[in-house]
N, C-alpha and C positions, 0 to 999 in steps of 0.2 A: 351357422346356415339358418336362413330365415324361413320360419314355418309358414305352409301354404297359408294362401288367404290372410297374411299379416302385411300391414303397407311396410313395404320397403324399398319406395322411391320418394327420397326427399325432396321437399319443393320449395323454393323460396319465392317469397312475392317481392319484387322490385319495384320502389315507387319512387316518387319526386316530381316535385312542380314542374311546369314548362321550362325548359332552358337548364335544369339542374345538372343535366351531365349525365342522366341513366342511357342512352345511346352511345355516348363514348364509352363508358364503360362495359356496355354488353358488345361494342363491336371490340374492344381489347380481349374479351374473354372468347370470342370465336375467331380471334386470330393467333393468340400467343400460346405457344408451347407448354401447358400447365400440367397436363397428362390427366387432366378429368374430362370424362364424355356427360358434357351437359348439354340437355335439351332447351332452348331458348322459346318460349312462346311470345310471340310479337303481337303486342296489340293493334290492332288496325287504327284506331284513331289517335295514336301517338304524335307527337309533335313533328317526327321526321321519322321514317323507316330507317331500318339497321341498313348500314354502308351497301348504296346498292351494288358496290363494286363486289360486296361478298357474295351478292346474290344474282350472278349471271347467267341465268336460268332460263328453262322452257316457261311460257307465260302461264302452263296449267300446273307447273310443276309447285308442290304445296311443300315438300318437305327438303331441305338441302343440306347436306353432309360438307362439315369444312373439312380442310386438310390436317386438322388437330384432332378430329375426331368428335367434335361437337355439332350439333343439328340444329339446325334453324327452322324453325315451324311457323307458316306464315297463315294457317288454315284459320279462317273466319268463321267466327259462330259460337254457339254455347260452349263455355268452359269444360264441362263436364264431358262431352262428345269428343272435343280437342283431346283431352287426355286420355280418355277411352282408345281413342283413334291411334295415339301414339303409343299406347301401351301394348295394342294389338300388333302393330307393327315391330315393336321390339319382340315382341314373343315369337312372331314368324319371322327374326333375324333380318327383316327388310332395312333396320336402324339399331344402333346401340346407344345408350346413355345410362346413366347411373343417377343424373340428378337432373329436376326441372327447374327453369328460373321462369317465372310468369313476370314480364313487363306489362304495367298498369298503364293508363293513360295519365298524361300529365296533371289532368284535372279530375280525376278519380278516387272517391273515397274508398282504400284497399279493403275494407269490413264486408262487403258483399262475396269478396273471393276468399277471404278468410272462410267465411261460413259454409262456401261451398265443401270444404274438407270436415266439418262438422257434420252437414245435412246430406251430401249425397252419398249413399252406401257404395256405387259403384267408382267412386271415387276415393272414398277412404277406404276401402277393401286394399287397396294399391298404392293410394300416395298418401304420405303424412307429410302436413304441414310444418315447415322446419323453422321460420322465421319469414318476419317482414322487414325488410330493408328499406330504408329511405335515405335518398340523396338529397340534401338541401345546399342550396346555391348562398355561401356565404357571402356572396357581395351585394346579392339581392334581398336575403332572406328577409331582412327588417320590415322592407316595403311589404313582401309577399304574404309573410305572415300576418301583417297587418291587414290586408285588404282581402284576403282567401281563405274562406274557410276550410276548402278542400286541401290547402298546404297546411294546416292546422290539424287535419284530421290525418293528415299521412303522418305528421309527426307524432301524433299521438298513439297511432297503431304502430309503430316501430317498434323493434328489437334491438335494432342498430342502425345508427344516423351516420350516413357518409358526408363529412363537411367537404364540398367542391370550392373552388376559387379562393380559398385563404389567402392564397399569394396576392390578391388583390385586394386584401383588407390588411389592417394595422393590427397588431397583436390585442389590442384594448377591446376593436371592435370584435375578433373572434372570442375572445372571453365573454364579454358581455353576451353573445350569439348563444356560447355555450349555456351560459348560466339561466338563459331565457328557455332555450330547449329541454334543460333538465327539469323547471319548475313545469313544464307541459307533459314532461313524459321520464320520470324518476327512472325508469326502468333500462332505458335503451343507452347503451355504450356509443360515445361518439368516436368517431375516427376521421382524421383528416384526410382527403385524398386530392392529388393534384393531377388535372388532365386525365382523368380515368384511370390513373397508375394506382393500382388497388390489387393488393394479394387478393387470388380469387378466394383463398380461405377465409377473407373476411364477407364473403358472399355465400360459402357454401358450410353447411354444419354449422350453424349460430347455435342451434337449440332452443331457440326463443319461446316453442309449445312442448320443450321438454318439461315432463312433470317431475323428472328427477334431481334438474337442478335446484340449487340454492337460491332463494329469492334474492336477487343483488339490487340493490339499488345506490347509486352514485353516493359517496359521503359526502358531497358538495351540497345536496338535496337538504342536507339538515342542518346545514351552516347558512349564513347569510340571509336569514330570513325569509324559510322558503314558502310561507305563508303569503308573503305580500308579492301579487301578481301585477309587478311595475307595468306591463303592456296592456293590462285587460284582457288577456288572452281568455277567449270561452273554454278554451281546453288546459287542463291543469290536472297534477296527478297529487296525491296524499297517501302516506301509508300509515294504516292503522296498526299498533301492537298492545300485546297485553300480555303478562305472564300468568293471567286467571285463565283455567281453561272454558272452552264454549259448551253450552247444552248443545248435543247434535239436533235436536229436534228443534228448538229455538233456532239456533243459526239455518237451518236447511229453510224454515218458513219464512225468516227474516230476508235472506237473499233470493227466496222465490219472488216475494213481494216486491224487492227491492228491483229487481230486473223487469218484472212488469210493467212497474211505475216508471223506470229510467234507462229500459233497457236500450233504446235508440241513442241516449246520451252516454252511458256507458260503453267505451269503445274495447280497453282492454282491462282485466282485473284478474291477481293471480294471487297465490297466496299458501302459505304454510299454516296448518290449522293444529292448535290445541284443544283436543277434546276431550272433556272427563270420561271416565269409565275406558279408557284406551290406551295402552301404554307405547302406542304406534304413532308417528306423523300420519298427517293427512295433507295431501295437496290438493288445488283447486285452481281452477283458470276459467276463463270465460272472454267471449266476445259478443256483446252486444246481448242477446237475451239466450246463446247457448253457452252451456258451461260444462264441466265434467270434472269428476274428482277421483282421486287415486289413494288408496291404502299404502301408505311408506314402509321403512323399514323402522325398528324401534328406537325410541329417543337415545338411549343409551346414558353416557356422560353428558350430552348436549342438553343445555339450556331449555325445559320446556317454556315456549311461549308462542303465541299466534302472529303473524306479521303477514298484512296484507296489503298491495298497492293497488288504488283504483285510477285509472286513467279515463278522464270523461269530458264532458261537456256540459258547464254550468251545474255542475254536481252541487246539491247540497252537503259540503263535507261535514259540518258540524252537525246536521241532523243525522247524517248517516254514523258518524261515529259514535252518537246517543244511542241511535238505533242498536248497532252492534254492542254497545255495553249492555244494553238489556238483555242480550243473548249469553252473557256470560255465565257461568254458574253459580 
């Protein structure tokens, strides 16, 4: 049983550049019998609206319940107000849902949407950010990633990447793209999808913002010369590791100064910390300048080591590594 005032409604941010296949995926979620009650918050400025055949409604009707129990919300305006309105309607029994999926616009950086769940108390008390899912068009990804900063941001923020239109590419093209995406974001798991055919479990409960998960980085990231950014992408990721403990105060001061200087460029950062003077693991993560930390269970038999992944734009990797080295006990 969820305790009162604990955030019990998981939220997925679904992003992806224009034409990547977000709307196809959302339409399948709204139609298929997957036994999940999902509220989809549709963004007004998307490249196309959710299939109009699914929304044959009165002009002034703002929330539509589908035959499979899903809800499509076309309320416009501030995200905090939209989510609060949905929650109040749920509390009154007017609608029913257990999950929320927010579709961002094709040209949007998902960072400000993610920050809402850290900054807005009215949202954070009831909704928890579960993860960011980014749909990438494999056929056109090379050109889009080369040309569009927003598309690179969407990859950098992702906890999971759904790779669409792989059937239009050769195996070599898909593998090259996956290597590029992994260099940009070593945390995100990459899943092939075709024509929006995707298990809804790939979108819900992915626990991208869960402090309890083990920091998972694609093993391919450590091979194949991951320091070489072949495409000159401004977004890239790197992992800092040390089996020497951090001095807590030095680490806290350094991360504070790092986010002050590079907060806008730091898209996501997450890690497990080995701190001197405690036998417990400490997990921390952040989006831009907002971060949080939790004291976890004891190390037990596990190897004591810190492991932190940073994903950002034009980050001075070697300087950050040296700065973290100065925080070691």
